C-alpha positions as CSV (number, residue, x, y, z in Angstrom):
1,X,-0.3,0.1,0.0
2,X,1.4,3.2,-1.1
3,X,1.2,6.3,0.7
4,X,0.2,9.9,-0.9
5,X,1.6,12.6,1.7
6,X,0.6,15.3,-1.1
7,X,-2.2,14.6,-2.3
8,X,-3.7,18.3,-2.6
9,X,-1.1,18.9,-5.6
10,X,-2.5,15.8,-7.0
11,X,-5.7,15.7,-7.3
12,X,-5.7,19.7,-7.9
13,X,-5.6,21.1,-11.0
14,X,-5.5,24.6,-10.1
15,X,-3.7,24.6,-7.6
16,X,-0.3,23.4,-10.0
17,X,-1.4,25.3,-12.9
18,X,-0.8,28.9,-10.5
19,X,2.2,27.6,-8.8
20,X,3.6,26.8,-12.7
21,X,2.1,30.5,-13.5
22,X,3.7,32.4,-10.7
23,X,7.0,30.4,-11.7
24,X,6.4,31.8,-15.2
25,X,5.5,35.3,-14.2
26,X,8.6,34.9,-11.5
27,X,11.0,34.2,-14.6
28,X,9.2,36.7,-16.7
29,X,9.2,39.8,-14.8
30,X,13.5,38.9,-14.2
31,X,13.6,38.3,-17.9
32,X,12.1,42.6,-17.9
33,X,14.1,43.6,-14.9
34,X,17.5,42.6,-16.8
35,X,16.9,43.7,-19.8
36,X,16.1,46.6,-18.4
37,X,19.3,46.8,-16.8
38,X,21.2,45.9,-20.1
39,X,19.4,48.7,-21.7
40,X,19.8,51.0,-18.2
41,X,23.7,50.4,-18.8
42,X,24.2,50.8,-22.9
43,X,22.8,53.9,-22.2
44,X,24.6,55.1,-19.2
45,X,28.4,53.5,-21.4
46,X,26.8,55.9,-24.9
47,X,26.5,58.8,-22.3
48,X,30.3,58.4,-21.5
49,X,31.4,57.2,-24.6
50,X,30.3,60.6,-26.0
51,X,31.3,62.9,-22.9
52,X,34.6,61.4,-22.7
53,X,34.8,61.7,-25.7
54,X,34.0,65.5,-25.7
55,X,36.7,66.1,-22.4
56,X,39.1,64.1,-25.0
57,X,38.7,66.4,-27.7
58,X,39.0,69.6,-25.3
59,X,42.4,68.3,-24.3
60,X,43.7,67.1,-27.2
61,X,43.2,70.6,-28.0
62,X,46.3,71.1,-26.3
63,X,48.7,68.5,-27.1
64,X,47.4,66.2,-23.6
65,X,47.3,62.0,-24.9
66,X,45.5,59.6,-22.5
67,X,47.6,57.2,-23.5
68,X,51.0,59.8,-22.0
69,X,51.9,59.2,-17.9
70,X,50.8,62.7,-17.8
71,X,47.9,62.0,-19.4
72,X,46.8,59.2,-17.5
73,X,47.5,61.6,-14.3
74,X,45.5,64.1,-15.6
75,X,42.1,61.6,-16.0
76,X,42.6,60.4,-11.9
77,X,43.0,64.1,-11.2
78,X,39.9,65.1,-13.9
79,X,38.3,61.6,-11.7
80,X,38.8,62.6,-8.0
81,X,37.7,65.7,-9.2
82,X,34.8,64.3,-10.6
83,X,34.0,62.4,-7.2
84,X,34.6,65.4,-5.1
85,X,31.7,67.6,-7.6
86,X,29.7,64.7,-7.6
87,X,29.6,64.5,-3.0
88,X,29.9,67.8,-2.4
89,X,26.3,67.9,-4.8
90,X,24.8,65.1,-3.1
91,X,25.9,65.9,0.3
92,X,27.5,62.7,0.6
93,X,31.0,61.0,1.6
94,X,33.3,60.9,-1.5
95,X,34.0,56.7,0.0
96,X,30.5,56.2,-1.2
97,X,30.6,58.2,-4.3
98,X,29.9,55.2,-7.5
99,X,33.1,57.0,-9.0
100,X,31.6,55.7,-12.7
101,X,28.0,57.9,-12.3
102,X,30.7,61.1,-10.6
103,X,32.8,60.7,-13.9
104,X,29.9,60.3,-16.1
105,X,28.4,63.3,-14.4
106,X,31.3,65.7,-14.1
107,X,31.8,65.1,-18.1
108,X,28.5,66.1,-19.1
109,X,28.7,69.4,-16.8
110,X,32.1,69.8,-18.9
111,X,30.6,69.6,-22.2
112,X,27.3,71.7,-20.9
113,X,29.5,74.7,-19.2
114,X,30.9,77.7,-20.3
115,X,34.7,78.2,-20.7
116,X,34.1,80.4,-16.7
117,X,32.9,76.8,-15.7
118,X,35.2,74.8,-17.4
119,X,37.8,77.0,-16.2
120,X,37.1,76.4,-12.4
121,X,36.6,72.6,-13.3
122,X,40.2,72.7,-14.8
123,X,41.4,74.3,-12.0
124,X,39.7,71.9,-9.4
125,X,41.9,69.2,-11.1
126,X,44.7,71.3,-10.6
127,X,44.3,71.7,-6.6
128,X,43.6,68.1,-7.0
129,X,47.3,67.4,-8.1
130,X,48.7,70.1,-6.0
131,X,47.3,68.2,-3.1
132,X,49.4,66.4,-1.1
133,X,46.6,63.4,0.6
134,X,44.2,63.3,-3.1
135,X,46.1,61.1,-5.1
136,X,49.0,58.6,-4.1
137,X,51.6,56.8,-5.9
138,X,50.5,53.2,-7.5
139,X,52.2,50.5,-8.8
140,X,54.6,51.0,-12.6
141,X,55.2,48.4,-15.1
142,X,54.2,46.0,-11.9
143,X,56.2,47.5,-9.4
144,X,55.0,50.0,-6.1
145,X,55.6,53.8,-8.5
146,X,58.5,55.1,-6.1
147,X,58.2,58.5,-4.9
148,X,60.4,60.6,-7.4
149,X,58.6,58.8,-10.2
150,X,55.5,60.1,-9.0
151,X,56.1,63.7,-8.5
152,X,57.3,63.8,-12.1
153,X,54.4,61.9,-13.3
154,X,52.3,64.6,-11.1
155,X,54.9,67.2,-11.9
156,X,53.9,67.0,-15.6
157,X,50.5,67.3,-15.3
158,X,50.3,70.2,-12.4
159,X,52.0,72.6,-15.9
160,X,49.8,70.9,-19.4
161,X,46.8,72.3,-16.6
162,X,48.5,75.5,-15.7
163,X,49.1,75.8,-19.6
164,X,45.7,75.1,-20.3
165,X,44.4,77.4,-17.4
166,X,46.6,80.2,-19.3
167,X,45.7,80.1,-22.7
168,X,42.0,79.5,-21.3
169,X,42.5,83.1,-19.7
170,X,44.1,84.3,-22.7
């Protein structure tokens, strides 16, 4: 003799159908949520790419290449400045700021800013570079960067931004 402990599910096809519909709904909701998330991510990436191109073009006018050591230092200063600005605008701790969101916001602001506002944004970047604590040494060719090499890159980036700022003032 066989005892069926789950007789309700076997004998009630409506329960089984309802359970199956709930699972399908959950799956379709997850698919929709995933699609929405992917579309949102794609829009953010497109927005970031177009904004970065504008800032890249601006710096290209002054002969700054992102591939150079100085260019990477300028980019680091720009990202730190973006985080600081975003934290100030949203009254939050800079350590809790999503750097990618802050970077997109900064680039959009830069693209839509007047020359005077752009100058202020670049002056903020210069302040980041001149700070003793805002940017720290990293790795260079797989090794910890020497203080002399770091200062050399930092000084070159300061010179570049100073030259750009003089060009804007003229």
